[in-house]
N, CA, C, O and the ligand as a Tripos MOL2 file, in Angstrom:
@<TRIPOS>MOLECULE
protein
  309   307    78     0     0
PROTEIN
NO_CHARGES

@<TRIPOS>ATOM
      1 N          31.3260   33.3920    7.4380 N.3       1 MET1
      2 CA         30.0730   32.7270    7.7710 C.3       1 MET1
      3 C          29.1760   32.5730    6.5730 C.2       1 MET1
      4 O          28.1900   31.8370    6.6120 O.2       1 MET1
      5 N          29.5170   33.2670    5.5050 N.am      2 GLY2
      6 CA         28.6970   33.1660    4.3090 C.3       2 GLY2
      7 C          27.4220   33.9650    4.4180 C.2       2 GLY2
      8 O          27.2070   34.6650    5.4070 O.2       2 GLY2
      9 N          26.5750   33.8700    3.4120 N.am      3 ASP3
     10 CA         25.3340   34.6410    3.3810 C.3       3 ASP3
     11 C          24.2070   33.8040    3.9600 C.2       3 ASP3
     12 O          23.7380   32.8610    3.3240 O.2       3 ASP3
     13 N          23.7770   34.1430    5.1500 N.am      4 LEU4
     14 CA         22.7080   33.3850    5.8090 C.3       4 LEU4
     15 C          21.3630   34.1040    5.7140 C.2       4 LEU4
     16 O          20.3610   33.6350    6.2540 O.2       4 LEU4
     17 N          21.3490   35.2490    5.0220 N.am      5 ARG5
     18 CA         20.0830   35.9760    4.9080 C.3       5 ARG5
     19 C          19.0420   35.1220    4.1960 C.2       5 ARG5
     20 O          19.3410   34.5100    3.1710 O.2       5 ARG5
     21 N          17.8530   35.0750    4.7160 N.am      6 GLY6
     22 CA         16.7960   34.3020    4.1050 C.3       6 GLY6
     23 C          16.8300   32.8440    4.5020 C.2       6 GLY6
     24 O          15.9510   32.0780    4.1070 O.2       6 GLY6
     25 N          17.8290   32.4410    5.2770 N.am      7 LYS7
     26 CA         17.9170   31.0460    5.7030 C.3       7 LYS7
     27 C          17.5770   30.9140    7.1830 C.2       7 LYS7
     28 O          16.9250   29.9550    7.5970 O.2       7 LYS7
     29 N          18.0310   31.8970    7.9860 N.am      8 LEU8
     30 CA         17.8330   31.8140    9.4260 C.3       8 LEU8
     31 C          16.5620   32.5200    9.8680 C.2       8 LEU8
     32 O          15.9480   32.1430   10.8660 O.2       8 LEU8
     33 N          16.1700   33.5450    9.1220 N.am      9 MET9
     34 CA         14.9970   34.3100    9.5580 C.3       9 MET9
     35 C          14.3010   34.8870    8.3320 C.2       9 MET9
     36 O          14.8650   34.9330    7.2390 O.2       9 MET9
     37 N          13.0800   35.3180    8.5350 N.am     10 ALA10
     38 CA         12.3240   35.9300    7.4480 C.3      10 ALA10
     39 C          12.9780   37.2410    7.0390 C.2      10 ALA10
     40 O          13.4060   38.0120    7.8980 O.2      10 ALA10
     41 N          13.0590   37.5030    5.7380 N.am     11 VAL11
     42 CA         13.6580   38.7190    5.2240 C.3      11 VAL11
     43 C          12.6350   39.3960    4.3250 C.2      11 VAL11
     44 O          12.0500   38.7430    3.4610 O.2      11 VAL11
     45 N          12.4110   40.6790    4.5080 N.am     12 PRO12
     46 CA         11.4460   41.3810    3.6570 C.3      12 PRO12
     47 C          11.7950   41.2450    2.1740 C.2      12 PRO12
     48 O          12.9620   41.2960    1.7860 O.2      12 PRO12
     49 N          10.7700   41.0740    1.3700 N.am     13 LYS13
     50 CA         10.9650   40.8830   -0.0700 C.3      13 LYS13
     51 C          11.7840   42.0150   -0.6710 C.2      13 LYS13
     52 O          12.6130   41.7990   -1.5550 O.2      13 LYS13
     53 N          11.5320   43.2540   -0.1640 N.am     14 SER14
     54 CA         12.2030   44.4270   -0.7340 C.3      14 SER14
     55 C          13.6950   44.4610   -0.4010 C.2      14 SER14
     56 O          14.4490   45.2170   -1.0130 O.2      14 SER14
     57 N          14.1290   43.6340    0.5800 N.am     15 LYS15
     58 CA         15.5360   43.6220    0.9820 C.3      15 LYS15
     59 C          16.3610   42.6140    0.1710 C.2      15 LYS15
     60 O          17.5900   42.6160    0.2510 O.2      15 LYS15
     61 N          15.6970   41.7610   -0.6020 N.am     16 ILE16
     62 CA         16.3940   40.7640   -1.4070 C.3      16 ILE16
     63 C          16.6760   41.3720   -2.7820 C.2      16 ILE16
     64 O          15.7530   41.7380   -3.5090 O.2      16 ILE16
     65 N          17.9620   41.4750   -3.1270 N.am     17 SER17
     66 CA         18.3060   42.0690   -4.4220 C.3      17 SER17
     67 C          17.9520   41.1150   -5.5590 C.2      17 SER17
     68 O          17.7930   39.9140   -5.3420 O.2      17 SER17
     69 N          17.8290   41.6550   -6.7680 N.am     18 LYS18
     70 CA         17.5510   40.8240   -7.9370 C.3      18 LYS18
     71 C          18.6390   39.7720   -8.1290 C.2      18 LYS18
     72 O          18.3760   38.6480   -8.5560 O.2      18 LYS18
     73 N          19.8620   40.1690   -7.8030 N.am     19 SER19
     74 CA         20.9980   39.2390   -7.9180 C.3      19 SER19
     75 C          20.8440   38.0580   -6.9710 C.2      19 SER19
     76 O          20.9940   36.9070   -7.3830 O.2      19 SER19
     77 N          20.5420   38.3370   -5.6920 N.am     20 LYS20
     78 CA         20.4130   37.2620   -4.6940 C.3      20 LYS20
     79 C          19.2220   36.3700   -5.0300 C.2      20 LYS20
     80 O          19.2980   35.1520   -4.8680 O.2      20 LYS20
     81 N          18.1290   36.9600   -5.4940 N.am     21 ARG21
     82 CA         16.9600   36.1870   -5.8880 C.3      21 ARG21
     83 C          17.3320   35.2520   -7.0420 C.2      21 ARG21
     84 O          16.9470   34.0830   -7.0620 O.2      21 ARG21
     85 N          18.0820   35.7890   -7.9940 N.am     22 GLY22
     86 CA         18.4950   34.9780   -9.1450 C.3      22 GLY22
     87 C          19.4280   33.8500   -8.7280 C.2      22 GLY22
     88 O          19.3400   32.7380   -9.2480 O.2      22 GLY22
     89 N          20.3340   34.1450   -7.7770 N.am     23 MET23
     90 CA         21.2470   33.0930   -7.2780 C.3      23 MET23
     91 C          20.4550   31.9550   -6.6490 C.2      23 MET23
     92 O          20.7590   30.7810   -6.8620 O.2      23 MET23
     93 N          19.4280   32.3170   -5.8660 N.am     24 ARG24
     94 CA         18.6140   31.2920   -5.2050 C.3      24 ARG24
     95 C          17.8910   30.4420   -6.2460 C.2      24 ARG24
     96 O          17.7500   29.2300   -6.0830 O.2      24 ARG24
     97 N          17.4330   31.0910   -7.3180 N.am     25 ARG25
     98 CA         16.6380   30.3730   -8.3210 C.3      25 ARG25
     99 C          17.5060   29.6910   -9.3830 C.2      25 ARG25
    100 O          16.9770   29.1080  -10.3290 O.2      25 ARG25
    101 N          18.8090   29.7580   -9.2370 N.am     26 ALA26
    102 CA         19.7110   29.2000  -10.2590 C.3      26 ALA26
    103 C          19.4700   27.7100  -10.4590 C.2      26 ALA26
    104 O          19.6820   27.1950  -11.5570 O.2      26 ALA26
    105 N          19.0210   26.9980   -9.3970 N.am     27 HIS27
    106 CA         18.8120   25.5450   -9.4860 C.3      27 HIS27
    107 C          17.3380   25.2040   -9.5560 C.2      27 HIS27
    108 O          16.9660   24.0460   -9.3700 O.2      27 HIS27
    109 N          16.4830   26.1930   -9.8210 N.am     28 ALA28
    110 CA         15.0350   25.9760   -9.7680 C.3      28 ALA28
    111 C          14.4570   25.5530  -11.1100 C.2      28 ALA28
    112 O          13.2610   25.2740  -11.1950 O.2      28 ALA28
    113 N          15.2760   25.4970  -12.1670 N.am     29 SER29
    114 CA         14.7280   25.1970  -13.4870 C.3      29 SER29
    115 C          14.2890   23.7430  -13.5720 C.2      29 SER29
    116 O          14.8440   22.8820  -12.8900 O.2      29 SER29
    117 N          13.2880   23.4690  -14.4130 N.am     30 LEU30
    118 CA         12.7880   22.1140  -14.6130 C.3      30 LEU30
    119 C          13.7080   21.3840  -15.5780 C.2      30 LEU30
    120 O          14.2520   21.9790  -16.5070 O.2      30 LEU30
    121 N          13.8750   20.0780  -15.3440 N.am     31 LYS31
    122 CA         14.7280   19.2840  -16.2180 C.3      31 LYS31
    123 C          13.8650   18.4050  -17.1140 C.2      31 LYS31
    124 O          12.7750   17.9770  -16.7330 O.2      31 LYS31
    125 N          14.3770   18.1470  -18.3070 N.am     32 CYS32
    126 CA         13.6450   17.3170  -19.2520 C.3      32 CYS32
    127 C          13.5840   15.8820  -18.7260 C.2      32 CYS32
    128 O          14.5430   15.3760  -18.1430 O.2      32 CYS32
    129 N          12.4400   15.2430  -18.9440 N.am     33 GLU33
    130 CA         12.3040   13.8390  -18.5570 C.3      33 GLU33
    131 C          13.1220   12.9900  -19.5270 C.2      33 GLU33
    132 O          13.1230   13.2290  -20.7340 O.2      33 GLU33
    133 N          13.8260   11.9830  -18.9700 N.am     34 THR34
    134 CA         14.6490   11.1070  -19.7980 C.3      34 THR34
    135 C          13.7530   10.1820  -20.6160 C.2      34 THR34
    136 O          12.8080    9.6000  -20.0830 O.2      34 THR34
    137 N          14.0480   10.0460  -21.9090 N.am     35 ILE35
    138 CA         13.3060    9.0950  -22.7450 C.3      35 ILE35
    139 C          14.3000    8.2460  -23.5300 C.2      35 ILE35
    140 O          15.3650    8.7200  -23.9270 O.2      35 ILE35
    141 N          13.9410    7.0010  -23.7450 N.am     36 ASN36
    142 CA         14.7510    6.0850  -24.5310 C.3      36 ASN36
    143 C          13.9120    5.5390  -25.6750 C.2      36 ASN36
    144 O          12.6860    5.6570  -25.6890 O.2      36 ASN36
    145 N          14.6110    4.9350  -26.6400 N.am     37 GLU37
    146 CA         13.9270    4.2900  -27.7560 C.3      37 GLU37
    147 C          13.7460    2.8090  -27.4190 C.2      37 GLU37
    148 O          14.6710    2.1750  -26.9100 O.2      37 GLU37
    149 N          12.5710    2.2550  -27.6970 N.am     38 CYS38
    150 CA         12.3360    0.8320  -27.4590 C.3      38 CYS38
    151 C          13.1790    0.0160  -28.4330 C.2      38 CYS38
    152 O          13.0860    0.2320  -29.6410 O.2      38 CYS38
    153 N          14.0080   -0.9250  -27.9420 N.am     39 PRO39
    154 CA         14.8380   -1.7270  -28.8490 C.3      39 PRO39
    155 C          14.0280   -2.7120  -29.6830 C.2      39 PRO39
    156 O          14.5300   -3.2280  -30.6820 O.2      39 PRO39
    157 N          12.7880   -2.9810  -29.2920 N.am     40 ASN40
    158 CA         11.9480   -3.9300  -30.0230 C.3      40 ASN40
    159 C          11.2010   -3.2520  -31.1630 C.2      40 ASN40
    160 O          11.2490   -3.7280  -32.2970 O.2      40 ASN40
    161 N          10.5120   -2.1500  -30.8840 N.am     41 CYS41
    162 CA          9.6600   -1.5220  -31.9170 C.3      41 CYS41
    163 C          10.1120   -0.1190  -32.2830 C.2      41 CYS41
    164 O           9.6030    0.4480  -33.2500 O.2      41 CYS41
    165 N          11.0600    0.4670  -31.5370 N.am     42 GLY42
    166 CA         11.5650    1.7930  -31.8980 C.3      42 GLY42
    167 C          10.7360    2.9380  -31.3720 C.2      42 GLY42
    168 O          11.0830    4.0990  -31.5890 O.2      42 GLY42
    169 N           9.6330    2.6380  -30.6780 N.am     43 GLU43
    170 CA          8.8250    3.7120  -30.0970 C.3      43 GLU43
    171 C           9.5840    4.3640  -28.9410 C.2      43 GLU43
    172 O          10.4750    3.7500  -28.3540 O.2      43 GLU43
    173 N           9.2340    5.5970  -28.6180 N.am     44 ILE44
    174 CA          9.8480    6.2750  -27.4800 C.3      44 ILE44
    175 C           9.1840    5.7600  -26.2030 C.2      44 ILE44
    176 O           7.9570    5.7080  -26.1100 O.2      44 ILE44
    177 N           9.9980    5.3850  -25.2310 N.am     45 ARG45
    178 CA          9.4640    4.9050  -23.9490 C.3      45 ARG45
    179 C          10.3370    5.4120  -22.8220 C.2      45 ARG45
    180 O          11.4840    5.8030  -23.0400 O.2      45 ARG45
    181 N           9.7850    5.4030  -21.6020 N.am     46 ARG46
    182 CA         10.5450    5.8260  -20.4310 C.3      46 ARG46
    183 C          11.4720    4.6990  -20.0080 C.2      46 ARG46
    184 O          11.1000    3.5290  -20.1030 O.2      46 ARG46
    185 N          12.6930    5.0340  -19.5350 N.am     47 PRO47
    186 CA         13.6080    3.9890  -19.0850 C.3      47 PRO47
    187 C          13.0430    3.2510  -17.8790 C.2      47 PRO47
    188 O          12.3810    3.8480  -17.0290 O.2      47 PRO47
    189 N          13.3080    1.9460  -17.8090 N.am     48 HIS48
    190 CA         12.8520    1.0690  -16.7230 C.3      48 HIS48
    191 C          11.3320    0.9460  -16.7090 C.2      48 HIS48
    192 O          10.7430    0.6930  -15.6570 O.2      48 HIS48
    193 N          10.6860    1.1220  -17.8720 N.am     49 HIS49
    194 CA          9.2450    0.9530  -17.9770 C.3      49 HIS49
    195 C           8.9520    0.0270  -19.1540 C.2      49 HIS49
    196 O           9.6870    0.0100  -20.1410 O.2      49 HIS49
    197 N           7.8650   -0.7460  -19.0370 N.am     50 VAL50
    198 CA          7.4140   -1.5680  -20.1520 C.3      50 VAL50
    199 C           6.9920   -0.6410  -21.2890 C.2      50 VAL50
    200 O           6.3500    0.3840  -21.0620 O.2      50 VAL50
    201 N           7.3620   -1.0160  -22.5180 N.am     51 CYS51
    202 CA          7.0160   -0.2020  -23.6820 C.3      51 CYS51
    203 C           5.4920   -0.1570  -23.8520 C.2      51 CYS51
    204 O           4.8600   -1.2100  -23.9410 O.2      51 CYS51
    205 N           4.8890    1.0400  -23.8980 N.am     52 PRO52
    206 CA          3.4390    1.1220  -24.0350 C.3      52 PRO52
    207 C           2.9400    0.7120  -25.4220 C.2      52 PRO52
    208 O           1.7580    0.4150  -25.5900 O.2      52 PRO52
    209 N           3.8370    0.6940  -26.4180 N.am     53 ALA53
    210 CA          3.4150    0.3750  -27.7830 C.3      53 ALA53
    211 C           3.4050   -1.1330  -28.0330 C.2      53 ALA53
    212 O           2.4530   -1.6460  -28.6210 O.2      53 ALA53
    213 N           4.4540   -1.8610  -27.5960 N.am     54 CYS54
    214 CA          4.5440   -3.2800  -27.8970 C.3      54 CYS54
    215 C           4.5070   -4.1630  -26.6480 C.2      54 CYS54
    216 O           4.3910   -5.3810  -26.7840 O.2      54 CYS54
    217 N           4.6010   -3.6090  -25.4500 N.am     55 GLY55
    218 CA          4.5120   -4.3960  -24.2200 C.3      55 GLY55
    219 C           5.7690   -5.1710  -23.8960 C.2      55 GLY55
    220 O           5.7220   -6.1020  -23.0920 O.2      55 GLY55
    221 N           6.8930   -4.8150  -24.4950 N.am     56 PHE56
    222 CA          8.1460   -5.5260  -24.2570 C.3      56 PHE56
    223 C           8.9700   -4.8330  -23.1990 C.2      56 PHE56
    224 O           8.9540   -3.6070  -23.0850 O.2      56 PHE56
    225 N           9.7000   -5.6330  -22.4150 N.am     57 TYR57
    226 CA         10.7080   -5.1020  -21.5000 C.3      57 TYR57
    227 C          11.8160   -6.1330  -21.3910 C.2      57 TYR57
    228 O          11.5410   -7.3190  -21.2080 O.2      57 TYR57
    229 N          13.0720   -5.6950  -21.5000 N.am     58 ASN58
    230 CA         14.2300   -6.5860  -21.4160 C.3      58 ASN58
    231 C          14.1070   -7.7150  -22.4440 C.2      58 ASN58
    232 O          14.3700   -8.8750  -22.1280 O.2      58 ASN58
    233 N          13.7050   -7.3720  -23.6790 N.am     59 ALA59
    234 CA         13.6010   -8.3110  -24.8020 C.3      59 ALA59
    235 C          12.6000   -9.4310  -24.5350 C.2      59 ALA59
    236 O          12.6750  -10.4780  -25.1780 O.2      59 ALA59
    237 N          11.6560   -9.2370  -23.5950 N.am     60 MET60
    238 CA         10.6050  -10.2280  -23.3320 C.3      60 MET60
    239 C           9.2540   -9.5340  -23.4170 C.2      60 MET60
    240 O           9.1250   -8.3630  -23.0600 O.2      60 MET60
    241 N           8.2420  -10.2680  -23.8960 N.am     61 GLU61
    242 CA          6.9040   -9.6870  -23.9310 C.3      61 GLU61
    243 C           6.3020   -9.7960  -22.5350 C.2      61 GLU61
    244 O           6.0610  -10.8980  -22.0430 O.2      61 GLU61
    245 N           6.0660   -8.6720  -21.9100 N.am     62 ILE62
    246 CA          5.5480   -8.6400  -20.5430 C.3      62 ILE62
    247 C           4.0300   -8.4670  -20.5710 C.2      62 ILE62
    248 O           3.3030   -9.1500  -19.8490 O.2      62 ILE62
    249 N           3.5630   -7.5480  -21.4110 N.am     63 VAL63
    250 CA          2.1360   -7.2710  -21.5190 C.3      63 VAL63
    251 C           1.7230   -7.5360  -22.9590 C.2      63 VAL63
    252 O           2.3600   -7.0480  -23.8920 O.2      63 VAL63
    253 N           0.6510   -8.3140  -23.1420 N.am     64 ASN64
    254 CA          0.1600   -8.5640  -24.4890 C.3      64 ASN64
    255 C          -0.7630   -7.4140  -24.8890 C.2      64 ASN64
    256 O          -1.9260   -7.3640  -24.4900 O.2      64 ASN64
    257 N          -0.2170   -6.4880  -25.6870 N.am     65 ILE65
    258 CA         -0.9570   -5.2730  -26.0450 C.3      65 ILE65
    259 C          -2.1550   -5.6050  -26.9320 C.2      65 ILE65
    260 O          -3.2360   -5.0470  -26.7460 O.2      65 ILE65
    261 N          -1.9670   -6.5220  -27.9060 N.am     66 SER66
    262 CA         -3.0520   -6.8030  -28.8480 C.3      66 SER66
    263 C          -4.2520   -7.4210  -28.1380 C.2      66 SER66
    264 O          -5.3940   -7.1140  -28.4790 O.2      66 SER66
    265 N          -4.0040   -8.3010  -27.1420 N.am     67 GLU67
    266 CA         -5.1090   -8.8850  -26.3790 C.3      67 GLU67
    267 C          -5.8400   -7.8170  -25.5700 C.2      67 GLU67
    268 O          -7.0660   -7.8370  -25.4580 O.2      67 GLU67
    269 N          -5.0780   -6.8930  -25.0110 N.am     68 GLN68
    270 CA         -5.6850   -5.8170  -24.2280 C.3      68 GLN68
    271 C          -6.6000   -4.9580  -25.0940 C.2      68 GLN68
    272 O          -7.6880   -4.5720  -24.6680 O.2      68 GLN68
    273 N          -6.1540   -4.6640  -26.3050 N.am     69 GLU69
    274 CA         -6.9660   -3.8490  -27.1990 C.3      69 GLU69
    275 C          -8.2760   -4.5560  -27.5220 C.2      69 GLU69
    276 O          -9.3280   -3.9210  -27.5970 O.2      69 GLU69
    277 N          -8.2100   -5.8960  -27.7150 N.am     70 GLN70
    278 CA         -9.4250   -6.6590  -27.9990 C.3      70 GLN70
    279 C         -10.3940   -6.5820  -26.8330 C.2      70 GLN70
    280 O         -11.5970   -6.4150  -27.0330 O.2      70 GLN70
    281 N          -9.8710   -6.7040  -25.5960 N.am     71 GLU71
    282 CA        -10.7270   -6.6390  -24.4100 C.3      71 GLU71
    283 C         -11.4170   -5.2850  -24.3100 C.2      71 GLU71
    284 O         -12.5950   -5.2080  -23.9590 O.2      71 GLU71
    285 N         -10.6770   -4.2100  -24.6210 N.am     72 ILE72
    286 CA        -11.2510   -2.8660  -24.5700 C.3      72 ILE72
    287 C         -12.3660   -2.7410  -25.6090 C.2      72 ILE72
    288 O         -13.4260   -2.1770  -25.3340 O.2      72 ILE72
    289 N         -12.1100   -3.2790  -26.8190 N.am     73 GLU73
    290 CA        -13.1330   -3.2140  -27.8660 C.3      73 GLU73
    291 C         -14.3740   -3.9910  -27.4610 C.2      73 GLU73
    292 O         -15.4900   -3.5600  -27.7520 O.2      73 GLU73
    293 N         -14.1980   -5.1550  -26.7790 N.am     74 GLU74
    294 CA        -15.3420   -5.9450  -26.3400 C.3      74 GLU74
    295 C         -16.1620   -5.2040  -25.2730 C.2      74 GLU74
    296 O         -17.3900   -5.2850  -25.2410 O.2      74 GLU74
    297 N         -15.4450   -4.4770  -24.3990 N.am     75 ASP75
    298 CA        -16.1470   -3.7170  -23.3560 C.3      75 ASP75
    299 C         -17.0180   -2.6330  -23.9570 C.2      75 ASP75
    300 O         -18.1210   -2.3650  -23.4820 O.2      75 ASP75
    301 N         -16.4970   -2.0010  -25.0310 N.am     76 VAL76
    302 CA        -17.2390   -0.9080  -25.6640 C.3      76 VAL76
    303 C         -18.4990   -1.4510  -26.3360 C.2      76 VAL76
    304 O         -19.5660   -0.8410  -26.2640 O.2      76 VAL76
    305 N         -18.3610   -2.6270  -27.0020 N.am     77 ALA77
    306 CA        -19.4830   -3.1910  -27.7710 C.3      77 ALA77
    307 C         -20.5960   -3.7780  -26.8720 C.2      77 ALA77
    308 O         -21.5970   -4.2840  -27.3790 O.2      77 ALA77
    309 ZN          8.1780   -1.2440  -28.0320 Zn       78 ZN78
@<TRIPOS>BOND
     1     1     2 1
     2     2     3 1
     3     3     4 2
     4     3     5 am
     5     5     6 1
     6     6     7 1
     7     7     8 2
     8     7     9 am
     9     9    10 1
    10    10    11 1
    11    11    12 2
    12    11    13 am
    13    13    14 1
    14    14    15 1
    15    15    16 2
    16    15    17 am
    17    17    18 1
    18    18    19 1
    19    19    20 2
    20    19    21 am
    21    21    22 1
    22    22    23 1
    23    23    24 2
    24    23    25 am
    25    25    26 1
    26    26    27 1
    27    27    28 2
    28    27    29 am
    29    29    30 1
    30    30    31 1
    31    31    32 2
    32    31    33 am
    33    33    34 1
    34    34    35 1
    35    35    36 2
    36    35    37 am
    37    37    38 1
    38    38    39 1
    39    39    40 2
    40    39    41 am
    41    41    42 1
    42    42    43 1
    43    43    44 2
    44    43    45 am
    45    45    46 1
    46    46    47 1
    47    47    48 2
    48    47    49 am
    49    49    50 1
    50    50    51 1
    51    51    52 2
    52    51    53 am
    53    53    54 1
    54    54    55 1
    55    55    56 2
    56    55    57 am
    57    57    58 1
    58    58    59 1
    59    59    60 2
    60    59    61 am
    61    61    62 1
    62    62    63 1
    63    63    64 2
    64    63    65 am
    65    65    66 1
    66    66    67 1
    67    67    68 2
    68    67    69 am
    69    69    70 1
    70    70    71 1
    71    71    72 2
    72    71    73 am
    73    73    74 1
    74    74    75 1
    75    75    76 2
    76    75    77 am
    77    77    78 1
    78    78    79 1
    79    79    80 2
    80    79    81 am
    81    81    82 1
    82    82    83 1
    83    83    84 2
    84    83    85 am
    85    85    86 1
    86    86    87 1
    87    87    88 2
    88    87    89 am
    89    89    90 1
    90    90    91 1
    91    91    92 2
    92    91    93 am
    93    93    94 1
    94    94    95 1
    95    95    96 2
    96    95    97 am
    97    97    98 1
    98    98    99 1
    99    99   100 2
   100    99   101 am
   101   101   102 1
   102   102   103 1
   103   103   104 2
   104   103   105 am
   105   105   106 1
   106   106   107 1
   107   107   108 2
   108   107   109 am
   109   109   110 1
   110   110   111 1
   111   111   112 2
   112   111   113 am
   113   113   114 1
   114   114   115 1
   115   115   116 2
   116   115   117 am
   117   117   118 1
   118   118   119 1
   119   119   120 2
   120   119   121 am
   121   121   122 1
   122   122   123 1
   123   123   124 2
   124   123   125 am
   125   125   126 1
   126   126   127 1
   127   127   128 2
   128   127   129 am
   129   129   130 1
   130   130   131 1
   131   131   132 2
   132   131   133 am
   133   133   134 1
   134   134   135 1
   135   135   136 2
   136   135   137 am
   137   137   138 1
   138   138   139 1
   139   139   140 2
   140   139   141 am
   141   141   142 1
   142   142   143 1
   143   143   144 2
   144   143   145 am
   145   145   146 1
   146   146   147 1
   147   147   148 2
   148   147   149 am
   149   149   150 1
   150   150   151 1
   151   151   152 2
   152   151   153 am
   153   153   154 1
   154   154   155 1
   155   155   156 2
   156   155   157 am
   157   157   158 1
   158   158   159 1
   159   159   160 2
   160   159   161 am
   161   161   162 1
   162   162   163 1
   163   163   164 2
   164   163   165 am
   165   165   166 1
   166   166   167 1
   167   167   168 2
   168   167   169 am
   169   169   170 1
   170   170   171 1
   171   171   172 2
   172   171   173 am
   173   173   174 1
   174   174   175 1
   175   175   176 2
   176   175   177 am
   177   177   178 1
   178   178   179 1
   179   179   180 2
   180   179   181 am
   181   181   182 1
   182   182   183 1
   183   183   184 2
   184   183   185 am
   185   185   186 1
   186   186   187 1
   187   187   188 2
   188   187   189 am
   189   189   190 1
   190   190   191 1
   191   191   192 2
   192   191   193 am
   193   193   194 1
   194   194   195 1
   195   195   196 2
   196   195   197 am
   197   197   198 1
   198   198   199 1
   199   199   200 2
   200   199   201 am
   201   201   202 1
   202   202   203 1
   203   203   204 2
   204   203   205 am
   205   205   206 1
   206   206   207 1
   207   207   208 2
   208   207   209 am
   209   209   210 1
   210   210   211 1
   211   211   212 2
   212   211   213 am
   213   213   214 1
   214   214   215 1
   215   215   216 2
   216   215   217 am
   217   217   218 1
   218   218   219 1
   219   219   220 2
   220   219   221 am
   221   221   222 1
   222   222   223 1
   223   223   224 2
   224   223   225 am
   225   225   226 1
   226   226   227 1
   227   227   228 2
   228   227   229 am
   229   229   230 1
   230   230   231 1
   231   231   232 2
   232   231   233 am
   233   233   234 1
   234   234   235 1
   235   235   236 2
   236   235   237 am
   237   237   238 1
   238   238   239 1
   239   239   240 2
   240   239   241 am
   241   241   242 1
   242   242   243 1
   243   243   244 2
   244   243   245 am
   245   245   246 1
   246   246   247 1
   247   247   248 2
   248   247   249 am
   249   249   250 1
   250   250   251 1
   251   251   252 2
   252   251   253 am
   253   253   254 1
   254   254   255 1
   255   255   256 2
   256   255   257 am
   257   257   258 1
   258   258   259 1
   259   259   260 2
   260   259   261 am
   261   261   262 1
   262   262   263 1
   263   263   264 2
   264   263   265 am
   265   265   266 1
   266   266   267 1
   267   267   268 2
   268   267   269 am
   269   269   270 1
   270   270   271 1
   271   271   272 2
   272   271   273 am
   273   273   274 1
   274   274   275 1
   275   275   276 2
   276   275   277 am
   277   277   278 1
   278   278   279 1
   279   279   280 2
   280   279   281 am
   281   281   282 1
   282   282   283 1
   283   283   284 2
   284   283   285 am
   285   285   286 1
   286   286   287 1
   287   287   288 2
   288   287   289 am
   289   289   290 1
   290   290   291 1
   291   291   292 2
   292   291   293 am
   293   293   294 1
   294   294   295 1
   295   295   296 2
   296   295   297 am
   297   297   298 1
   298   298   299 1
   299   299   300 2
   300   299   301 am
   301   301   302 1
   302   302   303 1
   303   303   304 2
   304   303   305 am
   305   305   306 1
   306   306   307 1
   307   307   308 2
@<TRIPOS>SUBSTRUCTURE
     1 MET1         2 RESIDUE 1 A MET
     2 GLY2         6 RESIDUE 1 A GLY
     3 ASP3        10 RESIDUE 1 A ASP
     4 LEU4        14 RESIDUE 1 A LEU
     5 ARG5        18 RESIDUE 1 A ARG
     6 GLY6        22 RESIDUE 1 A GLY
     7 LYS7        26 RESIDUE 1 A LYS
     8 LEU8        30 RESIDUE 1 A LEU
     9 MET9        34 RESIDUE 1 A MET
    10 ALA10       38 RESIDUE 1 A ALA
    11 VAL11       42 RESIDUE 1 A VAL
    12 PRO12       46 RESIDUE 1 A PRO
    13 LYS13       50 RESIDUE 1 A LYS
    14 SER14       54 RESIDUE 1 A SER
    15 LYS15       58 RESIDUE 1 A LYS
    16 ILE16       62 RESIDUE 1 A ILE
    17 SER17       66 RESIDUE 1 A SER
    18 LYS18       70 RESIDUE 1 A LYS
    19 SER19       74 RESIDUE 1 A SER
    20 LYS20       78 RESIDUE 1 A LYS
    21 ARG21       82 RESIDUE 1 A ARG
    22 GLY22       86 RESIDUE 1 A GLY
    23 MET23       90 RESIDUE 1 A MET
    24 ARG24       94 RESIDUE 1 A ARG
    25 ARG25       98 RESIDUE 1 A ARG
    26 ALA26      102 RESIDUE 1 A ALA
    27 HIS27      106 RESIDUE 1 A HIS
    28 ALA28      110 RESIDUE 1 A ALA
    29 SER29      114 RESIDUE 1 A SER
    30 LEU30      118 RESIDUE 1 A LEU
    31 LYS31      122 RESIDUE 1 A LYS
    32 CYS32      126 RESIDUE 1 A CYS
    33 GLU33      130 RESIDUE 1 A GLU
    34 THR34      134 RESIDUE 1 A THR
    35 ILE35      138 RESIDUE 1 A ILE
    36 ASN36      142 RESIDUE 1 A ASN
    37 GLU37      146 RESIDUE 1 A GLU
    38 CYS38      150 RESIDUE 1 A CYS
    39 PRO39      154 RESIDUE 1 A PRO
    40 ASN40      158 RESIDUE 1 A ASN
    41 CYS41      162 RESIDUE 1 A CYS
    42 GLY42      166 RESIDUE 1 A GLY
    43 GLU43      170 RESIDUE 1 A GLU
    44 ILE44      174 RESIDUE 1 A ILE
    45 ARG45      178 RESIDUE 1 A ARG
    46 ARG46      182 RESIDUE 1 A ARG
    47 PRO47      186 RESIDUE 1 A PRO
    48 HIS48      190 RESIDUE 1 A HIS
    49 HIS49      194 RESIDUE 1 A HIS
    50 VAL50      198 RESIDUE 1 A VAL
    51 CYS51      202 RESIDUE 1 A CYS
    52 PRO52      206 RESIDUE 1 A PRO
    53 ALA53      210 RESIDUE 1 A ALA
    54 CYS54      214 RESIDUE 1 A CYS
    55 GLY55      218 RESIDUE 1 A GLY
    56 PHE56      222 RESIDUE 1 A PHE
    57 TYR57      226 RESIDUE 1 A TYR
    58 ASN58      230 RESIDUE 1 A ASN
    59 ALA59      234 RESIDUE 1 A ALA
    60 MET60      238 RESIDUE 1 A MET
    61 GLU61      242 RESIDUE 1 A GLU
    62 ILE62      246 RESIDUE 1 A ILE
    63 VAL63      250 RESIDUE 1 A VAL
    64 ASN64      254 RESIDUE 1 A ASN
    65 ILE65      258 RESIDUE 1 A ILE
    66 SER66      262 RESIDUE 1 A SER
    67 GLU67      266 RESIDUE 1 A GLU
    68 GLN68      270 RESIDUE 1 A GLN
    69 GLU69      274 RESIDUE 1 A GLU
    70 GLN70      278 RESIDUE 1 A GLN
    71 GLU71      282 RESIDUE 1 A GLU
    72 ILE72      286 RESIDUE 1 A ILE
    73 GLU73      290 RESIDUE 1 A GLU
    74 GLU74      294 RESIDUE 1 A GLU
    75 ASP75      298 RESIDUE 1 A ASP
    76 VAL76      302 RESIDUE 1 A VAL
    77 ALA77      306 RESIDUE 1 A ALA
    78 ZN78       309 GROUP 0 **** ****
């Protein structure tokens, strides 16, 4: 039947061995986020996302970064 302790009913903390606790947490580690290099400018970007540095995706300019920067500067002034 396998080990069903802690799955079917509440089990006191003191009854769970360090080994069993470690087995449960074996898959609990955080994984690194995947990053790719932008083929246009070489900046690091997330896969399936528009490059935040140059605004390119799939070898096309999707977002005009330089125009956006000008708009931000105008808002500040
Ligand atoms: Zn880029």
